[in-house]
N, C-alpha and C positions, 0 to 999 in steps of 0.2 A: 570454386570455378568462377572466374571473372568474365563477365560479358561486356565488351566495350560498347559504348554508346556511339551510334553513327553520328558523324558531324553533319552539319547542314550541307556541306559539299558532297559527302557520301550519299545523302538522301537525294540530292539533286542529280547525281550521277545515275542512281538507280532509276529515277523518273525519266532520265534521258535515254536509257537503253531499253526500257520496257515499252512495248508497242502500245499505242493509244487506240484501243478498240473497245467496244462496249462489253466484251467478254472479260476484259482485264480490269481488276480493281487493285489499287494500292492502298493498303490499310496499315495502321499501327499493329505491331506484334512485339510484345515484351520490350517496349521502349524504343524499338527500331521500326523499320517499315518492311512490309512483305508485299510481293506482287502475286496476286491470286487469279486463278481461272477455275471456275466452278467450285469455289471454296477450298481449292488445293493450292498451296504455296509453290511457285516455280522459281522465284528469285528473291533475294533479300541481302542486305548488307550485314556483315559482321566486322565492325570497325571499317577499314577501308576496302575490304574484300567483298565483292558481290558474289555470293554463292548461287549456283544454279542447279536445278534438278533436271537431269537428263535421262533419256532412255539408256538402258545398259549399253547398247551398241554405240551411241553417241558419246557416252561417258568414257568408254574404253578408247575410242578413236581420239578424243581430245587428250586424254591422259597419256596416250602413246605418242602423240605428235607435238605436244606442248608441255612446258613445265608448269603443272598445276599445283595448287596448294590445298591441303585439307581445309574443309569449311567448318567453322565453329570452334569451340574451345579446344585447346591442345589436348586436354585430358579426355575429351569426349566429342570428337568430330561428328557432324551430322551425317548419318548414313544416306546414301543416294544422292548427296549433293557434292559438288566440287567447286573449288575456287579457281576461276580462270587465271591465267598468268597475270602478274601485276602489270606487265607492259600493256595489257588490254585496257587498263583503266583509262577512260576518256578517248579510246581509239574507235575508229569506225568498225573494226573487226567485232567488237562487242555488240555494236548496234546491229550488225548483220546476223549475229548468232542469237540474240535475245528472242526473236520470234520463234525459233526452233524449240527453245526450252518451253515456251508457252504452249506450243502445239503438242508436245509430248504430254504435258500435264493435262491439257484439254482432253486428251484421249482417255484419261483415267476416270473412273466413276466419280460423279459429283459427291462432295461431302454434304451430309445432311446438316442443316443449320442447328446450332445448339439452342436448346430451349431455356 
């Protein structure tokens, strides 16, 4: 299973779409970056695709209205995440959507820090 490394441009795009609030942290994850709220990942790159974790209703709405892509390795996509359409890359639409993803994950129980 090959995991593509995010380019500097991919990492910059993630930072551009993730809201800058005290609750959000962007940290390294397996050689890439992840956007976290309360210790839970809500967005991150897999190569050029930024995957997002959505509520079940938002995921269904997005997947029914847009051409999304599975997020993660072809052999084993990440459950609960979706890759927004490639056309969203660098567009204002992704900027408007990113805070919703963080709000959903913020509603989940916080993850306990590893010791």
